[in-house]
N, C-alpha and C positions, 0 to 999 in steps of 0.2 A: 504493500499500499504506499503511496506517494505520502510523504511527510509534509506539513505545510511549512513554507518559508517563513522566517520571523518577520519579513516584510509583507506577508500576506495580511497581517494584522486580523486574526479571526475574531477578536473582541468587536473589532468595527463592522465586519460582516454582520454579526449577531445584532449591533446595536442597528444596522439598517433595516433587518427584519423587524424590530421592534417599532422603529418609526414607520415603516410601511404598514403595520398592523395598526398603528396609532391613526394613520391618515385613512385607512379604510374603514375603521370604527367610526372616526370623525364624520367623515362623509355619511355613513349609515345612518348616524343619529341625526345629522343634519336633514336628510330627507325625511325621516321619521316625523322630525318635529314641524315640518311644513305642513302635517296635517293635525297638529296639536294646537290647539287654541292658545293664544297668548303668548306664542314665542315666534319670533323672527328667524329668518334663516340664519344659522350659526349661533344664536343667542342661549340655546339650551346648555351646549357644552363647549365653550368658546376656548377653553385651555386644550381641548382635544387637538387642536391645530398645531400642537407643538412638534408633531412629527416632521412637519415641513421644517421648521426651525432646526432640527437635529440633521434633516439631511443636508442644508445648506453648510453647516459646519464641517460635517462628513465630507461635502464635496469640497471644501478649501482644504482639508487634510489630504484627501486621495490626490489633487491634483498637484500639491506640492511634492508629494512621493513621486507622482508620475513624472513631474519635471525632472527629478534626479535620474528617474530610469531612462528619459529620453535624451538627456544632455549628451551621453556619449554616442549616439546614433548619428549616422548621416541625415543630414536635414531634419533636424528635430522638431521643428515647427510643424513642417509639413506632416510628419508620421504622428504627431500628437493630435492635429485637428483630423485627419483621415480617420485615425482610430476612433475617436469620440463621435465624428459624424456616422462612420458605418454602425457604431453600437447603437446610436438613439434615432437618427432621421428615418432609416427605412420602415422601421415598425411603427414610427410615429404617422408617417404618411399613410401607411395601410389604415390605421385606426381612423384618422381624421377623413381619408376618402370613404370609408364606410359610413361615417358619421354624416357626411355632406350627402352622399347618396340616399340616406335615411331623410335627411331634412327636404331633398327635391322631392322625394316620394310623399313625404307627409310634411306639407310646410308648416303645420303647428307645432313640431318639434322644434323649430328656430325660434324659441322664445323670447331671447335677448334682442337678435338683430336678423335681417334677412341675410340669406348667403350670397351676397355679392360678391363680385369679382375681387375686390379690394380687400374684403374681410376673409375670404377663402384664401388669397395669395397671402396675405400677412399672417393668418395662421399658418400657413405652409412654412413661411419663412422665420417662424418663430419671432415674430417682431410685437411689440406692444401696439395694441389696437384700440381704435377711439371711434365712438359714435358721436360726432361734433367734437364737443370738448370733453365729453365723459369716457374714462377708461372702460373698457369692456373686455371679458375673456374671449378667449379663441373658441373656434369650434369645438375642441376639446376643452372644455372648461378648466380642467386641471392642469392643462398644458402650459400654463402661466408660469408655473415653476421651471418648466423646460426653457421658456424664454430667458428666464434669468440664467440658467445653467448655461445656454448657448452664449450669453454675453459674457459669462466667467471664462467660457472656453476661448473665446476671441482676446480676452486680456492675457489669459496665460499662453496662447499661441504667439502674442507680440513679445511677451517675455522671452520666449524662447526663440524667437526670430532674431532678437537683440543679444541673445546669450546671457540674460539677466535673471535674477531670482524673481519668482512671480510676485513677491511682495513689493519689490522695486516699481512696477507697473500698477499692481492692483490696489496698493495702499492709497496712493494719492488720488486716483481716479474714484475708487469706492467711497473715500473718505469725503471727496468733493460731493458726491451724489447723496451721501447720507447727510451732510450739513445741508445741502439745499432743502432735504425732506425735514429736517428739524425746524426749519424756519418757515416752511411752506407745506400746504397738503402734499403727501405723496403722490407722486405722478410719473408712471412710466418706470423707468430704472432708479429713478431719484426717490429712494425708498430705504429706510434706516435697516431694513431686512439685510441689505448688502453687507451690514458688517458683520453678519454671522459667517460669511464666507471667509472675512479676515481673521476670525477666531480660530477658523479650521487651519487657515496658512501659519497661524502662529503656533498651533499644536503640531501641524507637520514639521515646522523647523526645529522643534524641541522634542521629536519623536523619540530620539535614540536615548533623550535623558529620562524621558517619561517612560520608556520600557525597563530603566533599571530600577524603577522604585520598587518596593514590596509589594507584594500581590495583595496583602491586607489592606494596606494604604491605598492602593489602586482602587481595590472595589469599595472603601468606604468613600472615597471621592466621588466615584462614579455614581453611588446611590445618592449621596447628597447633592451632587449637580443634578441630576435627574428629578429630584424632589423640588429643588429649586425652578427648575423649568417649569413645572407645573404651577408653583407659587407665585412667580413673577409676572 
């Protein structure tokens, strides 16, 4: 049997599973409460969306490690971008095409907006979408997280292109976007949620030191952090 490499971080893979289950549970509760008097969408269990926050932190961690792995390759920026696009885009397009076909067949399913060319094209390109001045979700509503992920991919690709640590590109760009969101309503990528990606980069940069911590201390820190995630 193949032994996992130390850099595979099985604990992080387990945390991904926990975050995914949280997201599924949150959306299931959200759909249930749409039929429950007295609650709006997402009001019954708002902290259930914490799974997305966990994913964004993990994303920063994983990309920091990926940069180290790609740095020694020929054309690291191209190989990094290609690997990420192949992993995400084909399946996303299959799902979104099926949803578009369903909306065309049953127009009532397009409850938020009509499936126009710009809306569909923007959804396919994983770009922020607007109906007038109002930010709206893509054809696949939960795909808004992939819009952020693709933006992070672009920043990390630029870092690899210039042979720079990811933080050197990501920190100034994301800090500016977070600052804009702190003084004005969140809009597109100008959202304080991008700071979670920077937390992941910080963890990724310290991963070797963190791996040397005693297991009991690591477990206690993880439990405390997870409880804080739901409390804050």
